N, CA, C, O and the ligand as a Tripos MOL2 file, in Angstrom:
@<TRIPOS>MOLECULE
protein
  241   239    61     0     0
PROTEIN
NO_CHARGES

@<TRIPOS>ATOM
      1 N         -19.3820  -40.0640  -48.8110 N.3       1 MET1
      2 CA        -18.6030  -40.7780  -47.8930 C.3       1 MET1
      3 C         -18.3460  -42.0530  -48.4900 C.2       1 MET1
      4 O         -19.1730  -42.7540  -49.0730 O.2       1 MET1
      5 N         -17.0430  -42.3160  -48.2840 N.am      2 LEU2
      6 CA        -16.4480  -43.6380  -48.7490 C.3       2 LEU2
      7 C         -16.8630  -44.6470  -47.7410 C.2       2 LEU2
      8 O         -16.9710  -44.3310  -46.5560 O.2       2 LEU2
      9 N         -17.1250  -45.9730  -48.2120 N.am      3 PRO3
     10 CA        -17.2220  -47.1760  -47.3390 C.3       3 PRO3
     11 C         -15.8860  -47.3630  -46.4860 C.2       3 PRO3
     12 O         -14.7840  -47.2050  -47.0120 O.2       3 PRO3
     13 N         -16.0340  -47.6910  -45.2030 N.am      4 PRO4
     14 CA        -14.8360  -48.0540  -44.5410 C.3       4 PRO4
     15 C         -13.9120  -49.1690  -45.1040 C.2       4 PRO4
     16 O         -14.4410  -50.2200  -45.4660 O.2       4 PRO4
     17 N         -12.6220  -49.0170  -45.1960 N.am      5 THR5
     18 CA        -11.6590  -49.9510  -45.6310 C.3       5 THR5
     19 C         -11.3390  -50.9780  -44.6550 C.2       5 THR5
     20 O         -11.0890  -50.6940  -43.4840 O.2       5 THR5
     21 N         -11.3410  -52.1180  -45.0880 N.am      6 ARG6
     22 CA        -10.9950  -53.2600  -44.3530 C.3       6 ARG6
     23 C          -9.5480  -53.3030  -43.9280 C.2       6 ARG6
     24 O          -8.6200  -53.1640  -44.7250 O.2       6 ARG6
     25 N          -9.4120  -53.4880  -42.7200 N.am      7 THR7
     26 CA         -8.0490  -53.6870  -42.0960 C.3       7 THR7
     27 C          -7.4890  -55.0830  -42.2510 C.2       7 THR7
     28 O          -8.0950  -55.9560  -41.6290 O.2       7 THR7
     29 N          -6.5220  -55.4230  -42.9130 N.am      8 PRO8
     30 CA         -5.8580  -56.7110  -43.1100 C.3       8 PRO8
     31 C          -5.5590  -57.1950  -41.7400 C.2       8 PRO8
     32 O          -5.3280  -56.4480  -40.7900 O.2       8 PRO8
     33 N          -5.5820  -58.6890  -41.6880 N.am      9 LYS9
     34 CA         -5.0950  -59.1470  -40.2290 C.3       9 LYS9
     35 C          -3.7560  -58.6390  -39.8360 C.2       9 LYS9
     36 O          -3.5620  -58.1410  -38.7270 O.2       9 LYS9
     37 N          -2.6750  -58.7840  -40.8900 N.am     10 ALA10
     38 CA         -1.2970  -58.4630  -40.6450 C.3      10 ALA10
     39 C          -1.2740  -56.9340  -40.1410 C.2      10 ALA10
     40 O          -0.5760  -56.6390  -39.1710 O.2      10 ALA10
     41 N          -1.9490  -56.0860  -40.7240 N.am     11 ARG11
     42 CA         -1.9270  -54.7670  -40.1590 C.3      11 ARG11
     43 C          -2.5370  -54.5210  -38.7850 C.2      11 ARG11
     44 O          -2.0800  -53.6520  -38.0420 O.2      11 ARG11
     45 N          -3.6330  -55.3370  -38.4310 N.am     12 LYS12
     46 CA         -4.1830  -55.2410  -37.3330 C.3      12 LYS12
     47 C          -3.1820  -55.7390  -36.2530 C.2      12 LYS12
     48 O          -2.9760  -55.1470  -35.1940 O.2      12 LYS12
     49 N          -2.6380  -56.7900  -36.6050 N.am     13 ARG13
     50 CA         -1.7080  -57.4360  -35.5410 C.3      13 ARG13
     51 C          -0.3930  -56.7940  -35.2730 C.2      13 ARG13
     52 O           0.3120  -56.9150  -34.2710 O.2      13 ARG13
     53 N          -0.1640  -56.0020  -36.4810 N.am     14 LYS14
     54 CA          1.3430  -55.1700  -36.3980 C.3      14 LYS14
     55 C           0.9150  -53.8380  -35.2700 C.2      14 LYS14
     56 O           1.6130  -53.5370  -34.3010 O.2      14 LYS14
     57 N          -0.1320  -53.2820  -35.5790 N.am     15 ARG15
     58 CA         -0.7120  -52.2940  -34.7070 C.3      15 ARG15
     59 C          -0.6770  -52.6790  -33.2510 C.2      15 ARG15
     60 O          -0.1840  -51.9840  -32.3630 O.2      15 ARG15
     61 N          -1.2920  -53.9440  -33.0800 N.am     16 ARG16
     62 CA         -1.5010  -54.4270  -31.8960 C.3      16 ARG16
     63 C          -0.2730  -54.9860  -31.0190 C.2      16 ARG16
     64 O          -0.3590  -55.2000  -29.8100 O.2      16 ARG16
     65 N           0.9320  -55.2000  -31.8290 N.am     17 SER17
     66 CA          1.9670  -55.6270  -31.1940 C.3      17 SER17
     67 C           2.7310  -54.7090  -30.1990 C.2      17 SER17
     68 O           3.7990  -55.0410  -29.6840 O.2      17 SER17
     69 N           2.1080  -53.5420  -29.9730 N.am     18 HIS18
     70 CA          2.6460  -52.3460  -29.2020 C.3      18 HIS18
     71 C           1.6970  -52.3650  -27.9180 C.2      18 HIS18
     72 O           2.0190  -51.6860  -26.9440 O.2      18 HIS18
     73 N           0.6650  -53.0480  -27.9040 N.am     19 HIS19
     74 CA         -0.3960  -53.0800  -26.8380 C.3      19 HIS19
     75 C          -0.2200  -53.9000  -25.4860 C.2      19 HIS19
     76 O          -1.0110  -53.8520  -24.5440 O.2      19 HIS19
     77 N           0.9690  -54.6770  -25.5420 N.am     20 ALA20
     78 CA          1.1750  -55.5180  -24.5140 C.3      20 ALA20
     79 C           1.2960  -54.8760  -23.2450 C.2      20 ALA20
     80 O           1.8280  -53.7690  -23.3190 O.2      20 ALA20
     81 N           0.9880  -55.2140  -22.2000 N.am     21 LEU21
     82 CA          1.0500  -54.6060  -20.6850 C.3      21 LEU21
     83 C           2.2160  -55.2290  -20.0890 C.2      21 LEU21
     84 O           2.5270  -56.4020  -20.2960 O.2      21 LEU21
     85 N           2.8620  -54.4190  -19.3380 N.am     22 ARG22
     86 CA          3.9520  -54.7780  -18.5900 C.3      22 ARG22
     87 C           3.8500  -54.8270  -17.1700 C.2      22 ARG22
     88 O           3.1740  -54.0020  -16.5560 O.2      22 ARG22
     89 N           4.4910  -55.7590  -16.6010 N.am     23 ALA23
     90 CA          4.3140  -55.7240  -14.9630 C.3      23 ALA23
     91 C           4.6820  -54.4550  -14.2820 C.2      23 ALA23
     92 O           5.5770  -53.7290  -14.7140 O.2      23 ALA23
     93 N           3.9650  -54.1800  -13.1820 N.am     24 ALA24
     94 CA          4.5610  -53.0120  -12.5980 C.3      24 ALA24
     95 C           5.8020  -53.2190  -12.0040 C.2      24 ALA24
     96 O           6.1270  -54.2960  -11.5060 O.2      24 ALA24
     97 N           6.6090  -52.0870  -12.0410 N.am     25 HIS25
     98 CA          7.8880  -52.2800  -11.4970 C.3      25 HIS25
     99 C           7.9390  -52.1490   -9.9610 C.2      25 HIS25
    100 O           7.1980  -51.3030   -9.4610 O.2      25 HIS25
    101 N           8.6720  -52.8360   -9.2110 N.am     26 THR26
    102 CA          8.6260  -52.9230   -7.7600 C.3      26 THR26
    103 C           9.8640  -52.8460   -7.2400 C.2      26 THR26
    104 O          10.7900  -53.2300   -7.9550 O.2      26 THR26
    105 N          10.1130  -52.4090   -6.0810 N.am     27 THR27
    106 CA         11.4340  -52.2240   -5.3060 C.3      27 THR27
    107 C          11.2100  -53.0880   -3.8800 C.2      27 THR27
    108 O          10.0790  -53.2920   -3.4390 O.2      27 THR27
    109 N          12.3600  -53.5440   -3.2520 N.am     28 MET28
    110 CA         12.2230  -54.3080   -2.1660 C.3      28 MET28
    111 C          12.1160  -53.1820   -0.9770 C.2      28 MET28
    112 O          12.8070  -52.1630   -0.9570 O.2      28 MET28
    113 N          11.2060  -53.5070   -0.0580 N.am     29 CYS29
    114 CA         10.8280  -52.7690    1.1770 C.3      29 CYS29
    115 C          12.2830  -53.0030    2.0730 C.2      29 CYS29
    116 O          12.6890  -54.1440    2.2930 O.2      29 CYS29
    117 N          12.9360  -51.9180    2.5070 N.am     30 PRO30
    118 CA         14.0050  -52.2270    3.2400 C.3      30 PRO30
    119 C          13.7460  -52.4690    4.8440 C.2      30 PRO30
    120 O          14.6430  -52.5310    5.6850 O.2      30 PRO30
    121 N          12.3290  -52.5940    5.1020 N.am     31 ASN31
    122 CA         11.9930  -52.7620    6.5280 C.3      31 ASN31
    123 C          11.5010  -54.1660    6.6250 C.2      31 ASN31
    124 O          11.8340  -54.8390    7.6000 O.2      31 ASN31
    125 N          10.6830  -54.6990    5.6320 N.am     32 CYS32
    126 CA         10.2560  -56.1320    5.8370 C.3      32 CYS32
    127 C          10.6190  -57.1120    4.6000 C.2      32 CYS32
    128 O          10.3160  -58.3040    4.5540 O.2      32 CYS32
    129 N          11.2750  -56.4420    3.6750 N.am     33 GLY33
    130 CA         11.6470  -57.0930    2.4200 C.3      33 GLY33
    131 C          10.8000  -57.5900    1.4320 C.2      33 GLY33
    132 O          11.2250  -58.2780    0.5030 O.2      33 GLY33
    133 N           9.5110  -57.2560    1.5870 N.am     34 SER34
    134 CA          8.4200  -57.5180    0.4620 C.3      34 SER34
    135 C           8.5170  -56.5610   -0.5200 C.2      34 SER34
    136 O           9.0660  -55.4840   -0.2870 O.2      34 SER34
    137 N           7.9690  -56.8760   -1.7710 N.am     35 ASP35
    138 CA          7.8470  -55.8950   -2.9290 C.3      35 ASP35
    139 C           7.0420  -54.6980   -2.5330 C.2      35 ASP35
    140 O           6.0560  -54.8820   -1.8190 O.2      35 ASP35
    141 N           7.3490  -53.5190   -2.9130 N.am     36 LYS36
    142 CA          6.6480  -52.3280   -3.0070 C.3      36 LYS36
    143 C           6.8470  -51.5170   -3.9690 C.2      36 LYS36
    144 O           7.9130  -51.5610   -4.5820 O.2      36 LYS36
    145 N           5.8070  -50.5610   -4.3140 N.am     37 LEU37
    146 CA          6.0090  -49.6610   -5.3980 C.3      37 LEU37
    147 C           6.9300  -48.6740   -4.9010 C.2      37 LEU37
    148 O           6.8230  -48.2290   -3.7580 O.2      37 LEU37
    149 N           8.0240  -48.2300   -5.8730 N.am     38 PRO38
    150 CA          9.0640  -47.0390   -5.4880 C.3      38 PRO38
    151 C           8.1480  -45.7670   -5.0900 C.2      38 PRO38
    152 O           6.9860  -45.7140   -5.4920 O.2      38 PRO38
    153 N           8.6510  -44.8390   -4.3630 N.am     39 HIS39
    154 CA          8.1980  -43.7330   -3.9400 C.3      39 HIS39
    155 C           6.8060  -43.7640   -3.3340 C.2      39 HIS39
    156 O           6.0530  -42.7900   -3.3560 O.2      39 HIS39
    157 N           6.4930  -44.9970   -2.7660 N.am     40 ALA40
    158 CA          5.2330  -45.1400   -2.1610 C.3      40 ALA40
    159 C           5.3140  -46.0520   -0.6930 C.2      40 ALA40
    160 O           6.1300  -46.9510   -0.4890 O.2      40 ALA40
    161 N           4.3900  -45.6440    0.1460 N.am     41 ALA41
    162 CA          4.6630  -46.6290    1.5140 C.3      41 ALA41
    163 C           4.3470  -48.0550    1.3000 C.2      41 ALA41
    164 O           3.4070  -48.3530    0.5630 O.2      41 ALA41
    165 N           5.0770  -48.9830    1.9010 N.am     42 CYS42
    166 CA          5.0440  -50.1370    1.8850 C.3      42 CYS42
    167 C           3.5900  -50.9210    2.2620 C.2      42 CYS42
    168 O           3.1060  -50.6830    3.3690 O.2      42 CYS42
    169 N           2.9640  -51.7570    1.4450 N.am     43 SER43
    170 CA          1.6080  -51.9530    1.7380 C.3      43 SER43
    171 C           1.6300  -53.1120    2.6540 C.2      43 SER43
    172 O           0.5610  -53.5640    3.0630 O.2      43 SER43
    173 N           2.7620  -53.6330    3.0140 N.am     44 ASN44
    174 CA          2.8150  -54.8910    3.9900 C.3      44 ASN44
    175 C           3.0470  -54.2740    5.4160 C.2      44 ASN44
    176 O           2.4150  -54.6860    6.3880 O.2      44 ASN44
    177 N           4.0050  -53.2400    5.5060 N.am     45 CYS45
    178 CA          4.3740  -52.8170    6.8070 C.3      45 CYS45
    179 C           3.9990  -51.3600    7.1120 C.2      45 CYS45
    180 O           3.8790  -50.9710    8.2730 O.2      45 CYS45
    181 N           3.8160  -50.5560    6.0440 N.am     46 GLY46
    182 CA          3.5800  -49.2580    6.1420 C.3      46 GLY46
    183 C           4.8260  -48.3270    6.1990 C.2      46 GLY46
    184 O           4.7150  -47.1360    6.4870 O.2      46 GLY46
    185 N           5.9300  -48.8740    5.9340 N.am     47 TYR47
    186 CA          7.1830  -48.1350    5.9950 C.3      47 TYR47
    187 C           7.2330  -47.1250    4.7600 C.2      47 TYR47
    188 O           6.9370  -47.4590    3.6130 O.2      47 TYR47
    189 N           7.6410  -45.8610    5.1350 N.am     48 VAL48
    190 CA          7.8430  -44.7920    4.3320 C.3      48 VAL48
    191 C           9.2370  -44.6060    3.9260 C.2      48 VAL48
    192 O           9.7310  -44.8170    2.8190 O.2      48 VAL48
    193 N           9.8430  -44.1370    5.0920 N.am     49 ARG49
    194 CA         11.3650  -43.7420    5.2460 C.3      49 ARG49
    195 C          11.7790  -43.8290    6.5660 C.2      49 ARG49
    196 O          10.9510  -43.9990    7.4620 O.2      49 ARG49
    197 N          13.2350  -43.7110    6.8390 N.am     50 PRO50
    198 CA         13.5720  -43.8560    8.2950 C.3      50 PRO50
    199 C          12.7810  -42.6600    9.1580 C.2      50 PRO50
    200 O          12.8650  -41.4690    8.8590 O.2      50 PRO50
    201 N          12.1570  -43.0740   10.0530 N.am     51 GLY51
    202 CA         11.4730  -42.1140   11.1180 C.3      51 GLY51
    203 C           9.9440  -41.9050   10.6330 C.2      51 GLY51
    204 O           9.1670  -41.2260   11.3050 O.2      51 GLY51
    205 N           9.5960  -42.4780    9.5240 N.am     52 LEU52
    206 CA          8.2270  -42.3800    9.2460 C.3      52 LEU52
    207 C           7.5020  -43.7770    8.8160 C.2      52 LEU52
    208 O           7.9230  -44.4780    7.8960 O.2      52 LEU52
    209 N           6.5090  -44.0460    9.4990 N.am     53 THR53
    210 CA          5.7490  -45.2120    9.0480 C.3      53 THR53
    211 C           4.2700  -45.0170    9.3160 C.2      53 THR53
    212 O           3.8530  -44.7100   10.4330 O.2      53 THR53
    213 N           3.4840  -45.2050    8.2590 N.am     54 ILE54
    214 CA          2.1260  -44.9260    8.4380 C.3      54 ILE54
    215 C           1.4690  -46.1750    9.0460 C.2      54 ILE54
    216 O           1.9000  -47.3220    8.9280 O.2      54 ILE54
    217 N           0.4710  -45.8340    9.6500 N.am     55 LYS55
    218 CA         -0.6850  -46.9850   10.1370 C.3      55 LYS55
    219 C          -1.4900  -47.6680    9.0510 C.2      55 LYS55
    220 O          -2.2390  -47.0190    8.3210 O.2      55 LYS55
    221 N          -1.3410  -48.9510    8.9480 N.am     56 LEU56
    222 CA         -2.2130  -49.4470    8.0850 C.3      56 LEU56
    223 C          -3.5480  -50.0060    8.7540 C.2      56 LEU56
    224 O          -3.5170  -50.6100    9.8270 O.2      56 LEU56
    225 N          -4.7920  -49.7480    8.0040 N.am     57 SER57
    226 CA         -5.8600  -50.2920    8.5730 C.3      57 SER57
    227 C          -6.0710  -51.7360    8.3640 C.2      57 SER57
    228 O          -5.9430  -52.2160    7.2380 O.2      57 SER57
    229 N          -6.3710  -52.4190    9.3340 N.am     58 LYS58
    230 CA         -6.5150  -53.8970    9.3180 C.3      58 LYS58
    231 C          -7.9240  -54.1020    8.5310 C.2      58 LYS58
    232 O          -8.9620  -53.6630    9.0270 O.2      58 LYS58
    233 N          -7.9210  -54.7160    7.4100 N.am     59 GLU59
    234 CA         -9.3070  -55.0130    6.7010 C.3      59 GLU59
    235 C          -9.4940  -56.5120    6.5710 C.2      59 GLU59
    236 O          -9.8070  -56.9470    5.4630 O.2      59 GLU59
    237 N          -9.3450  -57.2890    7.5150 N.am     60 ASP60
    238 CA         -9.9870  -58.4950    7.4970 C.3      60 ASP60
    239 C         -10.3640  -59.1370    8.9070 C.2      60 ASP60
    240 O         -10.9430  -60.2220    8.9570 O.2      60 ASP60
    241 ZN          7.4780  -53.2750    4.3230 Zn       61 ZN61
@<TRIPOS>BOND
     1     1     2 1
     2     2     3 1
     3     3     4 2
     4     3     5 am
     5     5     6 1
     6     6     7 1
     7     7     8 2
     8     7     9 am
     9     9    10 1
    10    10    11 1
    11    11    12 2
    12    11    13 am
    13    13    14 1
    14    14    15 1
    15    15    16 2
    16    15    17 am
    17    17    18 1
    18    18    19 1
    19    19    20 2
    20    19    21 am
    21    21    22 1
    22    22    23 1
    23    23    24 2
    24    23    25 am
    25    25    26 1
    26    26    27 1
    27    27    28 2
    28    27    29 am
    29    29    30 1
    30    30    31 1
    31    31    32 2
    32    31    33 am
    33    33    34 1
    34    34    35 1
    35    35    36 2
    36    35    37 am
    37    37    38 1
    38    38    39 1
    39    39    40 2
    40    39    41 am
    41    41    42 1
    42    42    43 1
    43    43    44 2
    44    43    45 am
    45    45    46 1
    46    46    47 1
    47    47    48 2
    48    47    49 am
    49    49    50 1
    50    50    51 1
    51    51    52 2
    52    51    53 am
    53    53    54 1
    54    54    55 1
    55    55    56 2
    56    55    57 am
    57    57    58 1
    58    58    59 1
    59    59    60 2
    60    59    61 am
    61    61    62 1
    62    62    63 1
    63    63    64 2
    64    63    65 am
    65    65    66 1
    66    66    67 1
    67    67    68 2
    68    67    69 am
    69    69    70 1
    70    70    71 1
    71    71    72 2
    72    71    73 am
    73    73    74 1
    74    74    75 1
    75    75    76 2
    76    75    77 am
    77    77    78 1
    78    78    79 1
    79    79    80 2
    80    79    81 am
    81    81    82 1
    82    82    83 1
    83    83    84 2
    84    83    85 am
    85    85    86 1
    86    86    87 1
    87    87    88 2
    88    87    89 am
    89    89    90 1
    90    90    91 1
    91    91    92 2
    92    91    93 am
    93    93    94 1
    94    94    95 1
    95    95    96 2
    96    95    97 am
    97    97    98 1
    98    98    99 1
    99    99   100 2
   100    99   101 am
   101   101   102 1
   102   102   103 1
   103   103   104 2
   104   103   105 am
   105   105   106 1
   106   106   107 1
   107   107   108 2
   108   107   109 am
   109   109   110 1
   110   110   111 1
   111   111   112 2
   112   111   113 am
   113   113   114 1
   114   114   115 1
   115   115   116 2
   116   115   117 am
   117   117   118 1
   118   118   119 1
   119   119   120 2
   120   119   121 am
   121   121   122 1
   122   122   123 1
   123   123   124 2
   124   123   125 am
   125   125   126 1
   126   126   127 1
   127   127   128 2
   128   127   129 am
   129   129   130 1
   130   130   131 1
   131   131   132 2
   132   131   133 am
   133   133   134 1
   134   134   135 1
   135   135   136 2
   136   135   137 am
   137   137   138 1
   138   138   139 1
   139   139   140 2
   140   139   141 am
   141   141   142 1
   142   142   143 1
   143   143   144 2
   144   143   145 am
   145   145   146 1
   146   146   147 1
   147   147   148 2
   148   147   149 am
   149   149   150 1
   150   150   151 1
   151   151   152 2
   152   151   153 am
   153   153   154 1
   154   154   155 1
   155   155   156 2
   156   155   157 am
   157   157   158 1
   158   158   159 1
   159   159   160 2
   160   159   161 am
   161   161   162 1
   162   162   163 1
   163   163   164 2
   164   163   165 am
   165   165   166 1
   166   166   167 1
   167   167   168 2
   168   167   169 am
   169   169   170 1
   170   170   171 1
   171   171   172 2
   172   171   173 am
   173   173   174 1
   174   174   175 1
   175   175   176 2
   176   175   177 am
   177   177   178 1
   178   178   179 1
   179   179   180 2
   180   179   181 am
   181   181   182 1
   182   182   183 1
   183   183   184 2
   184   183   185 am
   185   185   186 1
   186   186   187 1
   187   187   188 2
   188   187   189 am
   189   189   190 1
   190   190   191 1
   191   191   192 2
   192   191   193 am
   193   193   194 1
   194   194   195 1
   195   195   196 2
   196   195   197 am
   197   197   198 1
   198   198   199 1
   199   199   200 2
   200   199   201 am
   201   201   202 1
   202   202   203 1
   203   203   204 2
   204   203   205 am
   205   205   206 1
   206   206   207 1
   207   207   208 2
   208   207   209 am
   209   209   210 1
   210   210   211 1
   211   211   212 2
   212   211   213 am
   213   213   214 1
   214   214   215 1
   215   215   216 2
   216   215   217 am
   217   217   218 1
   218   218   219 1
   219   219   220 2
   220   219   221 am
   221   221   222 1
   222   222   223 1
   223   223   224 2
   224   223   225 am
   225   225   226 1
   226   226   227 1
   227   227   228 2
   228   227   229 am
   229   229   230 1
   230   230   231 1
   231   231   232 2
   232   231   233 am
   233   233   234 1
   234   234   235 1
   235   235   236 2
   236   235   237 am
   237   237   238 1
   238   238   239 1
   239   239   240 2
@<TRIPOS>SUBSTRUCTURE
     1 MET1         2 RESIDUE 1 A MET
     2 LEU2         6 RESIDUE 1 A LEU
     3 PRO3        10 RESIDUE 1 A PRO
     4 PRO4        14 RESIDUE 1 A PRO
     5 THR5        18 RESIDUE 1 A THR
     6 ARG6        22 RESIDUE 1 A ARG
     7 THR7        26 RESIDUE 1 A THR
     8 PRO8        30 RESIDUE 1 A PRO
     9 LYS9        34 RESIDUE 1 A LYS
    10 ALA10       38 RESIDUE 1 A ALA
    11 ARG11       42 RESIDUE 1 A ARG
    12 LYS12       46 RESIDUE 1 A LYS
    13 ARG13       50 RESIDUE 1 A ARG
    14 LYS14       54 RESIDUE 1 A LYS
    15 ARG15       58 RESIDUE 1 A ARG
    16 ARG16       62 RESIDUE 1 A ARG
    17 SER17       66 RESIDUE 1 A SER
    18 HIS18       70 RESIDUE 1 A HIS
    19 HIS19       74 RESIDUE 1 A HIS
    20 ALA20       78 RESIDUE 1 A ALA
    21 LEU21       82 RESIDUE 1 A LEU
    22 ARG22       86 RESIDUE 1 A ARG
    23 ALA23       90 RESIDUE 1 A ALA
    24 ALA24       94 RESIDUE 1 A ALA
    25 HIS25       98 RESIDUE 1 A HIS
    26 THR26      102 RESIDUE 1 A THR
    27 THR27      106 RESIDUE 1 A THR
    28 MET28      110 RESIDUE 1 A MET
    29 CYS29      114 RESIDUE 1 A CYS
    30 PRO30      118 RESIDUE 1 A PRO
    31 ASN31      122 RESIDUE 1 A ASN
    32 CYS32      126 RESIDUE 1 A CYS
    33 GLY33      130 RESIDUE 1 A GLY
    34 SER34      134 RESIDUE 1 A SER
    35 ASP35      138 RESIDUE 1 A ASP
    36 LYS36      142 RESIDUE 1 A LYS
    37 LEU37      146 RESIDUE 1 A LEU
    38 PRO38      150 RESIDUE 1 A PRO
    39 HIS39      154 RESIDUE 1 A HIS
    40 ALA40      158 RESIDUE 1 A ALA
    41 ALA41      162 RESIDUE 1 A ALA
    42 CYS42      166 RESIDUE 1 A CYS
    43 SER43      170 RESIDUE 1 A SER
    44 ASN44      174 RESIDUE 1 A ASN
    45 CYS45      178 RESIDUE 1 A CYS
    46 GLY46      182 RESIDUE 1 A GLY
    47 TYR47      186 RESIDUE 1 A TYR
    48 VAL48      190 RESIDUE 1 A VAL
    49 ARG49      194 RESIDUE 1 A ARG
    50 PRO50      198 RESIDUE 1 A PRO
    51 GLY51      202 RESIDUE 1 A GLY
    52 LEU52      206 RESIDUE 1 A LEU
    53 THR53      210 RESIDUE 1 A THR
    54 ILE54      214 RESIDUE 1 A ILE
    55 LYS55      218 RESIDUE 1 A LYS
    56 LEU56      222 RESIDUE 1 A LEU
    57 SER57      226 RESIDUE 1 A SER
    58 LYS58      230 RESIDUE 1 A LYS
    59 GLU59      234 RESIDUE 1 A GLU
    60 ASP60      238 RESIDUE 1 A ASP
    61 ZN61       241 GROUP 0 **** ****
């Protein structure tokens, strides 16, 4: 077995140039105007679609 080859700083940094995280994409809730994840119930008011709103449990 050969000894492991040292990875140069430049190669390591080039590889990690694709590792950055991006912020989660959000849409505006049409009911209350706060940011919400698309295709999900609003975490602020529970709005899903016209005629459907889920009850949110109060945790405070
Ligand atoms: Zn909302």
